[in-house]
N, CA, C and O of each residue as an XYZ file, in Angstrom:
264
protein
N       7.950    -13.068     -7.092
C       6.846    -12.888     -6.140
C       7.166    -13.791     -4.967
O       7.693    -14.891     -5.134
N       6.840    -13.310     -3.773
C       7.101    -14.084     -2.564
C       5.779    -14.597     -2.010
O       4.724    -14.001     -2.226
N       5.860    -15.767     -1.257
C       4.669    -16.290     -0.678
C       4.161    -15.398      0.467
O       4.939    -14.623      1.023
N       2.866    -15.493      0.831
C       2.337    -14.719      1.919
C       3.113    -15.043      3.271
O       3.657    -16.137      3.422
N       3.141    -14.103      4.197
C       3.732    -14.364      5.463
C       2.926    -15.411      6.200
O       1.737    -15.602      5.946
N       3.617    -16.102      7.141
C       2.980    -17.172      7.856
C       1.767    -16.630      8.611
O       1.862    -15.573      9.235
N       0.641    -17.323      8.571
C      -0.537    -16.950      9.240
C      -1.410    -15.940      8.456
O      -2.413    -15.450      8.975
N      -1.029    -15.648      7.248
C      -1.821    -14.729      6.481
C      -2.195    -15.398      5.096
O      -1.604    -16.394      4.680
N      -3.113    -14.838      4.488
C      -3.430    -15.276      3.106
C      -3.475    -14.055      2.216
O      -3.712    -12.930      2.656
N      -3.238    -14.323      0.953
C      -3.239    -13.178      0.018
C      -3.643    -13.703     -1.356
O      -3.212    -14.775     -1.782
N      -4.475    -12.930     -2.033
C      -4.860    -13.257     -3.378
C      -3.704    -12.865     -4.335
O      -3.382    -13.581     -5.283
N      -3.118    -11.728     -4.048
C      -1.985    -11.282     -4.844
C      -1.061    -10.477     -3.959
O      -1.509     -9.654     -3.161
N       0.213    -10.713     -4.099
C       1.229     -9.958     -3.361
C       2.322     -9.627     -4.296
O       2.873    -10.500     -4.965
N       2.644     -8.377     -4.351
C       3.763     -7.917     -5.279
C       4.731     -7.101     -4.418
O       4.358     -6.485     -3.419
N       5.961     -7.129     -4.847
C       7.010     -6.382     -4.135
C       7.996     -5.791     -5.137
O       8.366     -6.413     -6.133
N       8.397     -4.580     -4.831
C       9.369     -3.924     -5.698
C      10.268     -3.059     -4.810
O       9.925     -2.625     -3.710
N      11.482     -2.848     -5.412
C      12.429     -1.939     -4.700
C      12.898     -0.911     -5.688
O      13.208     -1.209     -6.841
N      12.943      0.322     -5.198
C      13.351      1.452     -6.033
C      14.314      2.350     -5.192
O      13.954      2.737     -4.080
N      15.458      2.667     -5.674
C      16.350      3.556     -5.056
C      15.976      5.022     -5.365
O      15.981      5.459     -6.516
N      15.655      5.749     -4.299
C      15.254      7.182     -4.462
C      16.222      8.061     -3.706
O      16.377      7.954     -2.489
N      16.873      8.941     -4.462
C      17.881      9.834     -3.885
C      17.122     11.098     -3.370
O      17.062     12.135     -4.029
N      16.560     10.938     -2.171
C      15.857     12.024     -1.506
C      15.818     11.791     -0.022
O      15.979     10.656      0.425
N      15.616     12.792      0.731
C      15.507     12.681      2.182
C      14.203     11.863      2.479
O      13.202     12.017      1.779
N      14.237     11.025      3.494
C      13.083     10.196      3.827
C      11.761     11.074      4.056
O      10.662     10.725      3.624
N      11.965     12.141      4.713
C      10.766     13.060      5.001
C      10.147     13.566      3.714
O       8.926     13.700      3.636
N      10.977     13.859      2.673
C      10.479     14.317      1.447
C       9.734     13.205      0.722
O       8.670     13.447      0.153
N      10.261     12.026      0.733
C       9.578     10.892      0.143
C       8.240     10.584      0.859
O       7.215     10.349      0.219
N       8.287     10.596      2.169
C       7.060     10.311      2.869
C       5.988     11.364      2.631
O       4.814     11.022      2.487
N       6.352     12.587      2.588
C       5.402     13.660      2.307
C       4.777     13.427      0.903
O       3.575     13.621      0.720
N       5.584     13.021     -0.056
C       5.133     12.828     -1.441
C       4.139     11.660     -1.538
O       3.035     11.814     -2.059
N       4.549     10.494     -1.028
C       3.672      9.269     -1.105
C       2.452      9.333     -0.244
O       1.485      8.619     -0.507
N       2.450     10.140      0.754
C       1.288     10.227      1.666
C       0.358     11.410      1.367
O      -0.576     11.660      2.129
N       0.590     12.114      0.308
C      -0.244     13.232     -0.091
C      -1.413     12.688     -0.956
O      -1.341     12.692     -2.184
N      -2.480     12.227     -0.288
C      -3.510     11.589     -1.000
C      -4.201     12.402     -2.057
O      -4.423     11.892     -3.155
N      -4.557     13.657     -1.785
C      -5.246     14.447     -2.769
C      -4.422     14.612     -4.146
O      -4.992     14.792     -5.222
N      -3.092     14.537     -4.009
C      -2.286     14.741     -5.258
C      -1.833     13.414     -5.816
O      -1.071     13.409     -6.783
N      -2.263     12.253     -5.255
C      -1.796     11.000     -5.717
C      -2.214     10.763     -7.171
O      -1.506     10.068     -7.899
N      -3.292     11.295     -7.589
C      -3.732     11.132     -8.928
C      -2.828     11.720     -9.994
O      -2.903     11.342    -11.163
N      -1.973     12.649     -9.586
C      -1.008     13.307    -10.468
C       0.137     12.388    -10.902
O       0.807     12.606    -11.912
N       0.328     11.327    -10.063
C       1.489     10.483    -10.216
C       1.144      9.038    -10.613
O       2.031      8.189    -10.702
N      -0.166      8.763    -10.854
C      -0.594      7.418    -11.103
C      -1.754      7.411    -12.073
O      -2.663      8.231    -11.942
N      -1.756      6.497    -13.059
C      -2.811      6.345    -13.996
C      -4.010      5.649    -13.315
O      -5.150      5.796    -13.754
N      -3.737      4.897    -12.245
C      -4.813      4.130    -11.600
C      -5.543      4.935    -10.502
O      -6.684      4.642    -10.145
N      -4.854      5.938     -9.992
C      -5.461      6.689     -8.839
C      -6.038      7.982     -9.369
O      -5.543      8.560    -10.336
N      -7.132      8.436     -8.690
C      -7.718      9.688     -9.064
C      -7.634     10.729     -7.879
O      -8.229     11.805     -7.941
N      -6.898     10.370     -6.842
C      -6.768     11.220     -5.702
C      -7.296     10.496     -4.438
O      -7.520      9.286     -4.452
N      -7.476     11.220     -3.417
C      -7.976     10.590     -2.207
C      -8.313     11.607     -1.125
O      -8.160     12.813     -1.318
N      -8.756     11.123     -0.029
C      -9.089     11.994      1.104
C      -8.712     11.311      2.405
O      -8.656     10.084      2.491
N      -8.464     12.098      3.374
C      -8.070     11.645      4.701
C      -9.381     11.264      5.464
O     -10.339     12.037      5.457
N      -9.414     10.096      6.104
C     -10.561      9.726      6.849
C     -10.356      9.713      8.342
O     -11.329      9.801      9.092
N      -9.080      9.601      8.819
C      -8.747      9.677     10.182
C      -7.300      9.950     10.441
O      -6.477      9.714      9.557
N      -6.939     10.439     11.613
C      -5.579     10.692     11.984
C      -5.107     12.049     11.392
O      -5.810     12.732     10.648
N      -3.898     12.365     11.776
C      -3.204     13.599     11.333
C      -2.609     13.368      9.995
O      -1.901     12.377      9.818
N      -2.854     14.238      9.012
C      -2.300     14.031      7.693
C      -0.778     13.922      7.744
O      -0.100     14.612      8.507
N      -0.266     13.012      6.886
C       1.164     12.761      6.728
C       1.849     12.315      8.034
O       3.008     12.656      8.266
N       1.154     11.571      8.867
C       1.719     11.046     10.115
C       1.382      9.534     10.091
O       0.365      9.120      9.534
N       2.253      8.738     10.703
C       2.096      7.318     10.874
C       0.750      7.068     11.592
O       0.445      7.674     12.619
N      -0.007      6.185     11.024
C      -1.304      5.853     11.574
C      -2.568      6.518     10.970
O      -3.717      6.144     11.202
N      -2.219      7.538     10.178
C      -3.298      8.265      9.465
C      -3.938      7.304      8.445
O      -3.229      6.488      7.855
N      -5.191      7.377      8.236
C      -5.904      6.547      7.255
C      -6.555      7.401      6.150
O      -7.017      8.517      6.391
N      -6.573      6.861      4.986
C      -7.228      7.606      3.865
C      -8.043      6.677      3.013
O      -7.946      5.453      3.108
N      -8.821      7.269      2.208
C      -9.612      6.553      1.211
C      -9.340      7.128     -0.163
O      -9.433      8.345     -0.317
N      -9.022      6.369     -1.130
C      -8.666      6.922     -2.396
C      -9.614      6.439     -3.531
O     -10.331      5.447     -3.402
N      -9.570      7.191     -4.625
C     -10.384      6.799     -5.731
C      -9.503      6.164     -6.790
O      -8.316      6.465     -6.918
N     -10.127      5.283     -7.534
C      -9.421      4.576     -8.623
C     -10.085      4.877     -9.954
O     -11.290      5.108    -10.057
N      -9.239      4.861    -10.953
C      -9.728      5.197    -12.275
C     -10.447      3.904    -12.909
O     -10.939      3.961    -14.036
């Protein structure tokens, strides 16, 4: 675990690295697909877009948790 960046505070910060053999666009499309996120996680139940263009930088979403 690494300490919070200078000027920030955090209750918990975790970091992980995973090698994924796929094109960046494919990975981005997968991890940014909020409605289907519940299919890949026990903690998530899905989500919905609240602003911005889906699957674009800057888009915001709200998700549900189990």
